SEZA-915392 format. One line per field, with one value per residue: x negated, y negated, z negated of N, C-alpha, C in turn; residue number from 1; residue in three letters. Coordinates in steps of 0.05 Angstrom, whole numbers. Atoms other than C-alpha are relative to their C-alpha. Layout:
BEGIN
n_xx: c(X,...)
n_yy: c(Y,...)
n_zz: c(Z,...)
ca_xx: c(X,...)
ca_yy: c(Y,...)
ca_zz: c(Z,...)
c_xx: c(X,...)
c_yy: c(Y,...)
c_zz: c(Z,...)
i: c(NUM,...)
aa: c(ALA,...)
This chain:
BEGIN
n_xx: c(26,1,16,8,14,24,23,20,24,16,19,27,7,-1,-18,-24,-24,-19,-24,-23,-10,-20,13,-9,15,20,23,20,-2,9,-5,-22,-21,-23,-2,13,-20,13,28,5,28,1,22,-2,9,29,15,-6,-28,-2,-28,-11,-17,-20,-15,-17,-23,-23,-21,9,-1,-28,-9,10,-12,-28,1,7,28,6,25,17,-1,13,-15,-24,6,5,-25,-13,14,-6,-28,-15,-18,-22,-17,-14,-20,-22,-17,-17,12,14,28,8,29)
n_yy: c(-12,-27,-18,-25,-20,-5,-10,19,-16,2,-22,5,-1,-27,-17,17,-6,21,4,6,24,17,26,19,-4,22,-5,-16,-28,-6,23,-1,-19,3,-23,-25,-21,-26,-2,-20,-6,-19,-19,-13,16,-4,-11,-28,-2,11,5,27,3,21,4,23,2,1,19,26,1,2,27,19,-6,10,29,8,-2,-18,-13,-3,-27,-19,-2,-15,-29,-7,0,-25,-22,0,-5,25,5,-20,9,24,-9,-15,19,12,25,0,5,16,0)
n_zz: c(3,-11,16,-12,16,-15,15,9,4,25,0,-8,-28,-12,16,2,16,-6,16,-16,13,-12,-3,-20,-24,-3,17,-13,6,27,17,19,-6,18,18,-8,-3,3,-9,-21,-2,-23,2,26,23,5,-23,-3,-7,-27,-7,4,23,-3,24,-5,17,-19,9,-9,-29,-9,7,-19,-26,1,-1,-27,-6,-23,3,-23,-12,18,25,-6,1,28,13,-8,13,29,4,5,-22,2,21,-9,-19,14,14,-20,-10,-26,2,-23,-5)
ca_xx: c(356,340,313,275,254,182,114,63,-8,-45,-103,-176,-209,-198,-150,-84,-25,38,94,163,188,248,219,241,221,182,135,69,60,21,49,110,167,235,233,193,237,186,117,88,20,9,-56,-33,-52,-123,-177,-157,-82,-69,7,43,78,143,174,233,286,348,394,352,346,421,434,390,419,490,470,448,373,345,292,232,224,175,214,277,243,220,290,317,264,281,356,377,407,448,474,492,529,567,592,623,577,549,474,447,378)
ca_yy: c(-4035,-3973,-3915,-3855,-3791,-3783,-3756,-3796,-3768,-3755,-3709,-3704,-3711,-3648,-3621,-3656,-3655,-3695,-3725,-3726,-3797,-3841,-3906,-3968,-3963,-4028,-4001,-3971,-3895,-3892,-3955,-3971,-3921,-3918,-3848,-3784,-3728,-3671,-3646,-3607,-3573,-3543,-3508,-3482,-3507,-3479,-3454,-3382,-3394,-3402,-3405,-3471,-3496,-3534,-3562,-3608,-3631,-3615,-3658,-3720,-3704,-3694,-3759,-3797,-3762,-3778,-3851,-3852,-3839,-3806,-3753,-3751,-3689,-3656,-3672,-3646,-3578,-3579,-3595,-3536,-3490,-3513,-3504,-3577,-3582,-3518,-3546,-3612,-3577,-3531,-3593,-3616,-3675,-3690,-3686,-3742,-3742)
ca_zz: c(-884,-843,-883,-858,-892,-871,-892,-931,-929,-994,-1010,-991,-924,-881,-934,-920,-967,-957,-998,-967,-982,-968,-940,-903,-830,-836,-890,-868,-868,-933,-962,-1004,-1009,-1043,-1073,-1070,-1045,-1045,-1025,-967,-966,-896,-916,-984,-1053,-1054,-1007,-1020,-1009,-934,-935,-928,-991,-985,-1048,-1034,-1083,-1041,-1084,-1070,-997,-989,-1026,-977,-916,-938,-946,-873,-877,-814,-821,-775,-731,-778,-841,-807,-798,-871,-894,-854,-884,-955,-944,-953,-883,-894,-960,-927,-870,-919,-956,-890,-876,-807,-799,-755,-723)
c_xx: c(2,-20,-6,-12,-24,-22,-19,-25,-14,-20,-27,-3,-2,17,26,21,18,21,22,13,23,-13,14,-17,-21,-25,-20,1,-8,5,23,21,22,1,-15,21,-13,-29,-2,-30,-3,-22,0,-11,-30,-13,6,29,4,29,9,19,19,16,16,24,24,21,-8,1,28,11,-8,13,29,2,-9,-29,-4,-27,-17,2,-12,15,27,-5,-6,26,16,-13,7,30,17,20,24,19,17,22,23,18,17,-11,-14,-29,-8,-30,-7)
c_yy: c(29,17,25,19,8,10,-23,17,-6,23,-9,1,30,19,-16,12,-23,-2,-6,-24,-12,-28,-17,4,-21,4,17,30,7,-22,4,21,-5,22,23,22,28,-1,22,3,20,21,14,-18,3,12,30,5,-13,-5,-28,0,-23,-1,-26,2,-4,-20,-28,-3,-3,-27,-20,4,-9,-30,-10,1,21,13,0,29,20,4,14,30,9,2,25,24,1,5,-25,-5,19,-9,-24,8,15,-19,-16,-26,5,-6,-16,0,-23)
c_zz: c(10,-16,15,-22,16,-19,-7,-7,-26,2,11,30,8,-16,-4,-18,4,-21,20,-15,16,1,21,25,4,-17,14,-9,-28,-19,-19,9,-21,-21,12,0,-4,9,22,2,23,-3,-27,-22,-5,25,4,9,27,8,-6,-25,5,-26,3,-19,18,-8,9,30,11,-6,21,28,1,0,27,7,22,-5,25,9,-19,-26,5,-1,-29,-15,7,-14,-30,-6,-4,23,-1,-22,9,19,-14,-16,20,12,27,-3,25,3,18)
i: c(1,2,3,4,5,6,7,8,9,10,11,12,13,14,15,16,17,18,19,20,21,22,23,24,25,26,27,28,29,30,31,32,33,34,35,36,37,38,39,40,41,42,43,44,45,46,47,48,49,50,51,52,53,54,55,56,57,58,59,60,61,62,63,64,65,66,67,68,69,70,71,72,73,74,75,76,77,78,79,80,81,82,83,84,85,86,87,88,89,90,91,92,93,94,95,96,97)
aa: c(MET,ALA,VAL,LYS,LEU,ARG,LEU,MET,ARG,VAL,GLY,LYS,LYS,LYS,GLN,PRO,SER,TYR,ARG,VAL,VAL,ALA,ALA,ASP,VAL,ARG,PHE,PRO,ARG,ASP,GLY,ARG,PHE,LEU,GLU,ILE,VAL,GLY,THR,TYR,ALA,PRO,ARG,GLY,ARG,SER,SER,THR,ASP,GLN,ASP,ALA,VAL,ILE,ALA,ILE,ASP,ASN,ALA,LYS,ALA,ILE,LYS,TRP,LEU,GLN,GLN,GLY,ALA,LYS,PRO,THR,GLU,THR,VAL,GLY,ARG,LEU,LEU,GLU,ALA,SER,GLY,ALA,ILE,ALA,GLU,LEU,ARG,SER,SER,GLY,ALA,GLU,VAL,SER,ARG)
């Protein structure tokens, strides 16, 4: 079973918010998933807050990466911003893309 760390869209129309999930590559984008790893709100949490919010559980992300899950390009950038990739490299593991 091939697993990817990818985004799952949630939220209202014109106000996207995403969950970072571990999902089988055969599952649809907003369908079934194995585990929620974190959240990403590119437009902030409210209409007054314009900064992106990234909340990723680094322990879960590292667990999936060590098991061979491949992050999508966008999730890879989010993992770098949250520090999960740096933690994984400091533990001596190879990061595959």
